[in-house]
Backbone as JSON Lines, residues from 0, in Angstrom:
{"i":0,"aa":"M","n":[-27.3,14.95,-68.99],"ca":[-26.53,13.72,-69.0],"c":[-27.4,12.53,-69.43]}
{"i":1,"aa":"L","n":[-28.62,12.47,-68.92],"ca":[-29.52,11.38,-69.27],"c":[-29.85,11.39,-70.76]}
{"i":2,"aa":"E","n":[-29.86,12.59,-71.37],"ca":[-30.17,12.72,-72.79],"c":[-29.19,11.92,-73.65]}
{"i":3,"aa":"K","n":[-27.97,11.76,-73.16],"ca":[-26.94,11.02,-73.89],"c":[-27.34,9.56,-74.08]}
{"i":4,"aa":"F","n":[-28.03,8.99,-73.09],"ca":[-28.37,7.58,-73.12],"c":[-29.8,7.31,-73.56]}
{"i":5,"aa":"V","n":[-30.66,8.3,-73.53],"ca":[-32.06,8.13,-73.92],"c":[-32.33,9.05,-75.1]}
{"i":6,"aa":"P","n":[-32.28,8.49,-76.35],"ca":[-32.42,9.31,-77.55],"c":[-33.7,10.13,-77.59]}
{"i":7,"aa":"S","n":[-34.79,9.62,-77.03],"ca":[-36.05,10.35,-77.1],"c":[-36.01,11.65,-76.32]}
{"i":8,"aa":"L","n":[-35.09,11.77,-75.35],"ca":[-34.99,13.01,-74.59],"c":[-34.24,14.09,-75.37]}
{"i":9,"aa":"R","n":[-33.46,13.67,-76.36],"ca":[-32.74,14.65,-77.18],"c":[-33.66,15.33,-78.18]}
{"i":10,"aa":"R","n":[-34.72,14.64,-78.54],"ca":[-35.66,15.17,-79.53],"c":[-36.48,16.31,-78.97]}
{"i":11,"aa":"K","n":[-37.0,17.1,-79.9],"ca":[-37.96,18.13,-79.51],"c":[-39.18,17.42,-78.92]}
{"i":12,"aa":"Q","n":[-39.72,17.94,-77.87],"ca":[-40.88,17.33,-77.22],"c":[-42.02,17.24,-78.23]}
{"i":13,"aa":"E","n":[-42.51,16.03,-78.52],"ca":[-43.54,15.85,-79.52],"c":[-44.91,16.29,-79.03]}
{"i":14,"aa":"S","n":[-45.18,16.04,-77.79],"ca":[-46.48,16.44,-77.26],"c":[-46.36,16.6,-75.76]}
{"i":15,"aa":"V","n":[-47.27,17.34,-75.21],"ca":[-47.28,17.57,-73.77],"c":[-48.56,16.96,-73.23]}
{"i":16,"aa":"L","n":[-48.47,16.28,-72.12],"ca":[-49.66,15.68,-71.51],"c":[-50.53,16.78,-70.91]}
{"i":17,"aa":"T","n":[-51.74,16.88,-71.4],"ca":[-52.69,17.87,-70.91],"c":[-53.92,17.13,-70.41]}
{"i":18,"aa":"P","n":[-54.82,17.82,-69.73],"ca":[-56.03,17.13,-69.25],"c":[-56.84,16.49,-70.38]}
{"i":19,"aa":"T","n":[-56.71,17.01,-71.6],"ca":[-57.47,16.44,-72.71],"c":[-56.7,15.36,-73.46]}
{"i":20,"aa":"S","n":[-55.44,15.14,-73.11],"ca":[-54.65,14.1,-73.76],"c":[-55.16,12.73,-73.34]}
{"i":21,"aa":"S","n":[-55.01,11.8,-74.25],"ca":[-55.38,10.43,-73.93],"c":[-54.3,9.81,-73.06]}
{"i":22,"aa":"V","n":[-54.71,8.99,-72.13],"ca":[-53.73,8.28,-71.31],"c":[-52.9,7.36,-72.2]}
{"i":23,"aa":"F","n":[-53.48,6.98,-73.36],"ca":[-52.74,6.14,-74.3],"c":[-51.53,6.89,-74.87]}
{"i":24,"aa":"D","n":[-51.62,8.22,-74.99],"ca":[-50.48,9.01,-75.46],"c":[-49.31,8.85,-74.51]}
{"i":25,"aa":"L","n":[-49.6,8.87,-73.23],"ca":[-48.56,8.72,-72.22],"c":[-47.93,7.33,-72.32]}
{"i":26,"aa":"F","n":[-48.77,6.3,-72.46],"ca":[-48.24,4.94,-72.59],"c":[-47.37,4.81,-73.84]}
{"i":27,"aa":"D","n":[-47.82,5.44,-74.94],"ca":[-47.06,5.38,-76.18],"c":[-45.7,6.04,-76.02]}
{"i":28,"aa":"Q","n":[-45.66,7.19,-75.35],"ca":[-44.39,7.88,-75.12],"c":[-43.48,7.05,-74.22]}
{"i":29,"aa":"M","n":[-44.05,6.44,-73.19],"ca":[-43.24,5.6,-72.3],"c":[-42.7,4.39,-73.06]}
{"i":30,"aa":"D","n":[-43.55,3.78,-73.89],"ca":[-43.14,2.63,-74.68],"c":[-41.99,3.02,-75.61]}
{"i":31,"aa":"R","n":[-42.12,4.16,-76.28],"ca":[-41.09,4.64,-77.2],"c":[-39.77,4.87,-76.45]}
{"i":32,"aa":"M","n":[-39.85,5.51,-75.29],"ca":[-38.64,5.81,-74.52],"c":[-37.95,4.51,-74.09]}
{"i":33,"aa":"L","n":[-38.71,3.56,-73.56],"ca":[-38.12,2.3,-73.13],"c":[-37.54,1.51,-74.29]}
{"i":34,"aa":"R","n":[-38.27,1.49,-75.41],"ca":[-37.8,0.77,-76.58],"c":[-36.48,1.35,-77.07]}
{"i":35,"aa":"E","n":[-36.39,2.69,-77.15],"ca":[-35.16,3.33,-77.62],"c":[-34.02,3.15,-76.62]}
{"i":36,"aa":"T","n":[-34.35,3.13,-75.34],"ca":[-33.31,2.96,-74.33],"c":[-32.68,1.57,-74.44]}
{"i":37,"aa":"W","n":[-33.51,0.55,-74.59],"ca":[-32.99,-0.82,-74.6],"c":[-32.55,-1.29,-75.97]}
{"i":38,"aa":"W","n":[-33.24,-0.91,-77.04],"ca":[-32.9,-1.42,-78.36],"c":[-32.26,-0.38,-79.26]}
{"i":39,"aa":"G","n":[-32.3,0.86,-78.85],"ca":[-31.63,1.88,-79.64],"c":[-32.48,2.41,-80.76]}
{"i":40,"aa":"N","n":[-32.02,3.49,-81.33],"ca":[-32.69,4.1,-82.46],"c":[-31.64,4.73,-83.37]}
{"i":41,"aa":"G","n":[-30.45,4.19,-83.36],"ca":[-29.37,4.78,-84.12],"c":[-29.05,3.99,-85.36]}
{"i":42,"aa":"E","n":[-27.92,4.3,-85.95],"ca":[-27.52,3.69,-87.2],"c":[-27.33,2.18,-87.08]}
{"i":43,"aa":"L","n":[-26.91,1.71,-85.93],"ca":[-26.64,0.29,-85.77],"c":[-27.87,-0.5,-85.32]}
{"i":44,"aa":"S","n":[-28.94,0.18,-85.06],"ca":[-30.14,-0.47,-84.55],"c":[-30.77,-1.37,-85.61]}
{"i":45,"aa":"T","n":[-31.32,-2.49,-85.18],"ca":[-32.02,-3.37,-86.11],"c":[-33.53,-3.25,-85.92]}
{"i":46,"aa":"T","n":[-33.96,-2.28,-85.15],"ca":[-35.39,-2.03,-84.97],"c":[-35.69,-0.57,-85.24]}
{"i":47,"aa":"F","n":[-36.92,-0.3,-85.62],"ca":[-37.38,1.07,-85.75],"c":[-38.88,1.08,-85.48]}
{"i":48,"aa":"A","n":[-39.42,2.24,-85.23],"ca":[-40.84,2.35,-84.93],"c":[-41.49,3.29,-85.94]}
{"i":49,"aa":"P","n":[-42.39,2.78,-86.77],"ca":[-43.06,3.66,-87.72],"c":[-43.94,4.68,-86.99]}
{"i":50,"aa":"A","n":[-44.0,5.89,-87.55],"ca":[-44.88,6.92,-87.0],"c":[-46.33,6.5,-87.23]}
{"i":51,"aa":"V","n":[-47.17,6.71,-86.22],"ca":[-48.56,6.25,-86.27],"c":[-49.5,7.39,-85.9]}
{"i":52,"aa":"E","n":[-50.64,7.44,-86.6],"ca":[-51.71,8.4,-86.29],"c":[-52.98,7.58,-86.06]}
{"i":53,"aa":"V","n":[-53.69,7.87,-84.97],"ca":[-54.95,7.17,-84.67],"c":[-56.05,8.21,-84.59]}
{"i":54,"aa":"R","n":[-57.08,8.03,-85.4],"ca":[-58.24,8.94,-85.39],"c":[-59.48,8.13,-85.06]}
{"i":55,"aa":"E","n":[-60.43,8.81,-84.42],"ca":[-61.68,8.14,-84.05],"c":[-62.84,9.06,-84.37]}
{"i":56,"aa":"N","n":[-63.9,8.49,-84.94],"ca":[-65.15,9.23,-85.1],"c":[-66.27,8.35,-84.54]}
{"i":57,"aa":"D","n":[-67.51,8.73,-84.78],"ca":[-68.64,7.99,-84.2],"c":[-68.72,6.54,-84.69]}
{"i":58,"aa":"D","n":[-68.25,6.3,-85.93],"ca":[-68.45,4.98,-86.54],"c":[-67.21,4.1,-86.63]}
{"i":59,"aa":"E","n":[-66.01,4.72,-86.6],"ca":[-64.82,3.91,-86.85],"c":[-63.56,4.52,-86.24]}
{"i":60,"aa":"I","n":[-62.53,3.71,-86.22],"ca":[-61.2,4.14,-85.81],"c":[-60.32,3.97,-87.04]}
{"i":61,"aa":"I","n":[-59.53,4.98,-87.35],"ca":[-58.64,4.92,-88.51],"c":[-57.2,5.06,-88.01]}
{"i":62,"aa":"V","n":[-56.39,4.07,-88.35],"ca":[-54.98,4.08,-87.96],"c":[-54.15,4.2,-89.22]}
{"i":63,"aa":"K","n":[-53.23,5.16,-89.23],"ca":[-52.3,5.33,-90.34],"c":[-50.89,5.18,-89.81]}
{"i":64,"aa":"A","n":[-50.08,4.41,-90.52],"ca":[-48.68,4.2,-90.14],"c":[-47.8,4.5,-91.35]}
{"i":65,"aa":"E","n":[-46.78,5.32,-91.14],"ca":[-45.84,5.64,-92.21],"c":[-44.76,4.57,-92.24]}
{"i":66,"aa":"I","n":[-44.81,3.73,-93.28],"ca":[-43.86,2.64,-93.41],"c":[-43.4,2.56,-94.86]}
{"i":67,"aa":"P","n":[-42.65,3.55,-95.34],"ca":[-42.24,3.54,-96.74],"c":[-41.21,2.45,-97.02]}
{"i":68,"aa":"G","n":[-41.23,1.97,-98.26],"ca":[-40.21,1.03,-98.7],"c":[-40.46,-0.42,-98.37]}
{"i":69,"aa":"L","n":[-41.67,-0.78,-97.99],"ca":[-41.99,-2.17,-97.66],"c":[-42.87,-2.79,-98.72]}
{"i":70,"aa":"D","n":[-42.82,-4.09,-98.8],"ca":[-43.79,-4.86,-99.57],"c":[-44.85,-5.35,-98.59]}
{"i":71,"aa":"T","n":[-46.07,-5.52,-99.07],"ca":[-47.14,-5.97,-98.17],"c":[-46.84,-7.34,-97.57]}
{"i":72,"aa":"K","n":[-46.05,-8.15,-98.27],"ca":[-45.7,-9.47,-97.74],"c":[-44.8,-9.37,-96.51]}
{"i":73,"aa":"D","n":[-44.19,-8.21,-96.3],"ca":[-43.32,-8.0,-95.13],"c":[-44.06,-7.38,-93.96]}
{"i":74,"aa":"L","n":[-45.39,-7.23,-94.08],"ca":[-46.22,-6.62,-93.03],"c":[-47.15,-7.66,-92.41]}
{"i":75,"aa":"D","n":[-47.35,-7.55,-91.11],"ca":[-48.31,-8.39,-90.4],"c":[-49.18,-7.45,-89.57]}
{"i":76,"aa":"V","n":[-50.48,-7.48,-89.84],"ca":[-51.43,-6.64,-89.1],"c":[-52.45,-7.57,-88.47]}
{"i":77,"aa":"R","n":[-52.65,-7.41,-87.15],"ca":[-53.63,-8.28,-86.47],"c":[-54.22,-7.56,-85.26]}
{"i":78,"aa":"L","n":[-55.31,-8.1,-84.77],"ca":[-56.0,-7.55,-83.61],"c":[-55.89,-8.55,-82.47]}
{"i":79,"aa":"E","n":[-55.38,-8.09,-81.33],"ca":[-55.23,-8.96,-80.15],"c":[-55.67,-8.19,-78.91]}
{"i":80,"aa":"N","n":[-56.7,-8.67,-78.23],"ca":[-57.15,-8.09,-76.96],"c":[-57.34,-6.57,-77.04]}
{"i":81,"aa":"N","n":[-57.99,-6.11,-78.07],"ca":[-58.28,-4.69,-78.3],"c":[-57.01,-3.86,-78.54]}
{"i":82,"aa":"Y","n":[-55.95,-4.5,-79.0],"ca":[-54.74,-3.83,-79.46],"c":[-54.57,-4.14,-80.94]}
{"i":83,"aa":"L","n":[-54.25,-3.13,-81.72],"ca":[-53.9,-3.34,-83.11],"c":[-52.39,-3.57,-83.15]}
{"i":84,"aa":"I","n":[-51.99,-4.71,-83.66],"ca":[-50.57,-5.07,-83.72],"c":[-50.08,-4.84,-85.15]}
{"i":85,"aa":"L","n":[-49.03,-4.04,-85.27],"ca":[-48.35,-3.83,-86.54],"c":[-46.95,-4.4,-86.39]}
{"i":86,"aa":"Q","n":[-46.6,-5.31,-87.27],"ca":[-45.3,-5.94,-87.17],"c":[-44.77,-6.16,-88.57]}
{"i":87,"aa":"G","n":[-43.47,-6.03,-88.73],"ca":[-42.9,-6.25,-90.05],"c":[-41.41,-6.06,-90.06]}
{"i":88,"aa":"E","n":[-40.88,-6.1,-91.28],"ca":[-39.45,-5.92,-91.44],"c":[-39.18,-5.14,-92.71]}
{"i":89,"aa":"K","n":[-38.35,-4.13,-92.58],"ca":[-37.92,-3.33,-93.73],"c":[-36.5,-3.79,-94.06]}
{"i":90,"aa":"K","n":[-36.39,-4.49,-95.18],"ca":[-35.11,-5.09,-95.53],"c":[-34.25,-4.1,-96.31]}
{"i":91,"aa":"Q","n":[-32.97,-4.11,-96.0],"ca":[-32.03,-3.24,-96.69],"c":[-31.63,-3.91,-98.0]}
{"i":92,"aa":"E","n":[-31.6,-3.1,-99.07],"ca":[-31.16,-3.63,-100.35],"c":[-29.69,-4.02,-100.23]}
{"i":93,"aa":"S","n":[-29.34,-5.07,-100.96],"ca":[-27.93,-5.47,-100.9],"c":[-27.1,-4.42,-101.64]}
{"i":94,"aa":"K","n":[-25.97,-4.09,-101.07],"ca":[-25.12,-3.08,-101.68],"c":[-23.97,-3.76,-102.4]}
{"i":95,"aa":"S","n":[-23.5,-3.11,-103.44],"ca":[-22.37,-3.68,-104.16],"c":[-21.08,-3.38,-103.41]}
{"i":96,"aa":"E","n":[-20.06,-4.12,-103.72],"ca":[-18.77,-3.95,-103.04],"c":[-18.17,-2.57,-103.29]}
{"i":97,"aa":"K","n":[-18.48,-1.95,-104.43],"ca":[-17.87,-0.65,-104.73],"c":[-18.68,0.52,-104.15]}
{"i":98,"aa":"D","n":[-19.87,0.24,-103.59],"ca":[-20.65,1.3,-102.96],"c":[-20.03,1.68,-101.62]}
{"i":99,"aa":"N","n":[-19.97,2.96,-101.37],"ca":[-19.48,3.46,-100.09],"c":[-20.55,4.38,-99.52]}
{"i":100,"aa":"I","n":[-21.22,3.96,-98.46],"ca":[-22.27,4.78,-97.87],"c":[-21.63,5.94,-97.14]}
{"i":101,"aa":"V","n":[-21.99,7.15,-97.57],"ca":[-21.45,8.37,-96.98],"c":[-22.32,8.84,-95.84]}
{"i":102,"aa":"R","n":[-23.63,8.68,-96.0],"ca":[-24.58,9.09,-94.96],"c":[-25.76,8.13,-95.0]}
{"i":103,"aa":"M","n":[-26.24,7.72,-93.83],"ca":[-27.36,6.78,-93.77],"c":[-28.38,7.28,-92.77]}
{"i":104,"aa":"E","n":[-29.54,7.69,-93.26],"ca":[-30.62,8.16,-92.39],"c":[-31.86,7.29,-92.51]}
{"i":105,"aa":"V","n":[-31.83,6.34,-93.42],"ca":[-32.96,5.46,-93.63],"c":[-32.9,4.33,-92.61]}
{"i":106,"aa":"S","n":[-34.04,4.04,-91.99],"ca":[-34.1,2.98,-90.98],"c":[-34.44,1.65,-91.63]}
{"i":107,"aa":"Y","n":[-33.73,0.62,-91.22],"ca":[-34.0,-0.73,-91.68],"c":[-34.14,-1.62,-90.46]}
{"i":108,"aa":"G","n":[-34.74,-2.76,-90.65],"ca":[-34.85,-3.72,-89.56],"c":[-36.3,-4.07,-89.29]}
{"i":109,"aa":"S","n":[-36.52,-4.68,-88.15],"ca":[-37.87,-5.12,-87.8],"c":[-38.54,-4.08,-86.91]}
{"i":110,"aa":"F","n":[-39.87,-4.13,-86.9],"ca":[-40.62,-3.24,-86.03],"c":[-41.81,-3.98,-85.46]}
{"i":111,"aa":"Y","n":[-42.28,-3.48,-84.33],"ca":[-43.45,-4.04,-83.65],"c":[-44.13,-2.89,-82.93]}
{"i":112,"aa":"R","n":[-45.39,-2.66,-83.24],"ca":[-46.18,-1.64,-82.54],"c":[-47.46,-2.29,-82.04]}
{"i":113,"aa":"A","n":[-47.78,-2.08,-80.78],"ca":[-49.04,-2.53,-80.19],"c":[-49.82,-1.28,-79.84]}
{"i":114,"aa":"I","n":[-50.86,-1.0,-80.61],"ca":[-51.61,0.25,-80.47],"c":[-52.92,-0.04,-79.75]}
{"i":115,"aa":"P","n":[-53.1,0.52,-78.56],"ca":[-54.37,0.31,-77.84],"c":[-55.5,1.03,-78.56]}
{"i":116,"aa":"L","n":[-56.6,0.34,-78.75],"ca":[-57.75,0.93,-79.43],"c":[-58.7,1.53,-78.4]}
{"i":117,"aa":"P","n":[-59.23,2.73,-78.69],"ca":[-60.09,3.41,-77.72],"c":[-61.49,2.83,-77.59]}
{"i":118,"aa":"S","n":[-61.89,1.96,-78.54],"ca":[-63.23,1.36,-78.5],"c":[-63.16,-0.05,-79.05]}
{"i":119,"aa":"E","n":[-64.21,-0.84,-78.76],"ca":[-64.3,-2.17,-79.35],"c":[-64.63,-2.04,-80.82]}
{"i":120,"aa":"V","n":[-64.07,-2.95,-81.64],"ca":[-64.29,-2.88,-83.08],"c":[-64.93,-4.17,-83.58]}
{"i":121,"aa":"D","n":[-65.54,-4.06,-84.76],"ca":[-66.15,-5.21,-85.43],"c":[-65.05,-5.89,-86.25]}
{"i":122,"aa":"E","n":[-64.5,-6.97,-85.73],"ca":[-63.36,-7.64,-86.35],"c":[-63.63,-8.08,-87.77]}
{"i":123,"aa":"S","n":[-64.87,-8.42,-88.09],"ca":[-65.19,-8.94,-89.42],"c":[-65.18,-7.86,-90.5]}
{"i":124,"aa":"K","n":[-65.13,-6.59,-90.12],"ca":[-65.2,-5.51,-91.11],"c":[-63.92,-4.68,-91.19]}
{"i":125,"aa":"I","n":[-62.85,-5.13,-90.56],"ca":[-61.58,-4.38,-90.59],"c":[-60.99,-4.45,-91.99]}
{"i":126,"aa":"K","n":[-60.48,-3.31,-92.47],"ca":[-59.84,-3.25,-93.79],"c":[-58.49,-2.58,-93.66]}
{"i":127,"aa":"A","n":[-57.52,-3.07,-94.43],"ca":[-56.18,-2.48,-94.45],"c":[-55.78,-2.2,-95.89]}
{"i":128,"aa":"K","n":[-55.12,-1.05,-96.09],"ca":[-54.67,-0.64,-97.42],"c":[-53.27,-0.05,-97.29]}
{"i":129,"aa":"Y","n":[-52.39,-0.39,-98.22],"ca":[-51.02,0.14,-98.21],"c":[-50.8,0.86,-99.53]}
{"i":130,"aa":"K","n":[-50.58,2.17,-99.46],"ca":[-50.42,2.97,-100.67],"c":[-49.42,4.09,-100.41]}
{"i":131,"aa":"K","n":[-48.45,4.21,-101.29],"ca":[-47.44,5.27,-101.23],"c":[-46.74,5.33,-99.87]}
{"i":132,"aa":"G","n":[-46.44,4.17,-99.32],"ca":[-45.7,4.12,-98.06],"c":[-46.52,4.32,-96.8]}
{"i":133,"aa":"V","n":[-47.84,4.45,-96.95],"ca":[-48.7,4.65,-95.78],"c":[-49.67,3.47,-95.66]}
{"i":134,"aa":"L","n":[-49.64,2.84,-94.51],"ca":[-50.58,1.76,-94.2],"c":[-51.77,2.37,-93.49]}
{"i":135,"aa":"T","n":[-52.97,2.19,-94.06],"ca":[-54.19,2.72,-93.46],"c":[-55.09,1.55,-93.08]}
{"i":136,"aa":"I","n":[-55.44,1.49,-91.81],"ca":[-56.32,0.44,-91.31],"c":[-57.6,1.09,-90.82]}
{"i":137,"aa":"T","n":[-58.73,0.65,-91.35],"ca":[-60.03,1.16,-90.95],"c":[-60.71,0.09,-90.11]}
{"i":138,"aa":"L","n":[-61.04,0.46,-88.88],"ca":[-61.62,-0.48,-87.93],"c":[-63.01,0.03,-87.53]}
{"i":139,"aa":"P","n":[-64.07,-0.49,-88.17],"ca":[-65.42,-0.07,-87.79],"c":[-65.72,-0.45,-86.35]}
{"i":140,"aa":"K","n":[-66.36,0.45,-85.63],"ca":[-66.72,0.17,-84.24],"c":[-67.83,-0.86,-84.18]}
{"i":141,"aa":"S","n":[-67.81,-1.65,-83.13],"ca":[-68.89,-2.61,-82.92],"c":[-70.14,-1.83,-82.53]}
{"i":142,"aa":"E","n":[-71.29,-2.42,-82.75],"ca":[-72.54,-1.74,-82.39],"c":[-72.57,-1.41,-80.9]}
{"i":143,"aa":"K","n":[-71.98,-2.28,-80.1],"ca":[-71.94,-2.07,-78.66],"c":[-71.12,-0.82,-78.3]}
{"i":144,"aa":"A","n":[-70.09,-0.53,-79.1],"ca":[-69.19,0.59,-78.79],"c":[-69.7,1.93,-79.3]}
{"i":145,"aa":"K","n":[-70.64,1.9,-80.24],"ca":[-71.14,3.16,-80.81],"c":[-72.0,3.91,-79.8]}
{"i":146,"aa":"A","n":[-71.86,5.22,-79.82],"ca":[-72.67,6.06,-78.93],"c":[-74.13,5.99,-79.36]}
{"i":147,"aa":"K","n":[-75.02,5.94,-78.4],"ca":[-76.45,5.89,-78.7],"c":[-77.14,7.06,-78.03]}
{"i":148,"aa":"K","n":[-77.98,7.72,-78.79],"ca":[-78.74,8.84,-78.25],"c":[-79.91,8.29,-77.45]}
{"i":149,"aa":"I","n":[-80.11,8.86,-76.3],"ca":[-81.2,8.42,-75.42],"c":[-82.27,9.5,-75.41]}
{"i":150,"aa":"A","n":[-83.46,9.1,-75.78],"ca":[-84.57,10.05,-75.8],"c":[-85.01,10.37,-74.37]}
{"i":151,"aa":"I","n":[-85.32,11.62,-74.15],"ca":[-85.76,12.07,-72.83],"c":[-87.26,12.33,-72.89]}
{"i":152,"aa":"E","n":[-87.98,11.65,-72.04],"ca":[-89.42,11.88,-71.99],"c":[-89.71,13.07,-71.09]}
{"i":153,"aa":"G","n":[-90.67,13.81,-71.45],"ca":[-90.93,14.95,-70.58],"c":[-92.22,15.5,-70.82]}
């Protein structure tokens, strides 16, 4: 019964919380569920959430967001309190009076994602690139956040 009102419960489970899962995964799932419950994710919705991938290595964090059909002028990317904020609007093309939409699966409207970053980053070296519908943000870690090897005397 609850699945009727919470679209995210109708979907195939995307991931399962395991001991190795990030607590941020849980927050992201909770955020998605609450957002869909209150603002919807259906045909009449004016919001959508782009799919996001966050990777981390020793030197940097790489965030990729699938946002096809946008112009870069419709995107806002910023860093606030160790959260990467992705915000924008995917505008629907104007349709002619003789067009009759038979099926609509493309999402339009505004979006807002606040992605918690797992480490501190060097704000002056952040780079963003938008190519073929994928926004890639490279966030170099600050020197303070990088792992340092400690020599053992013996």
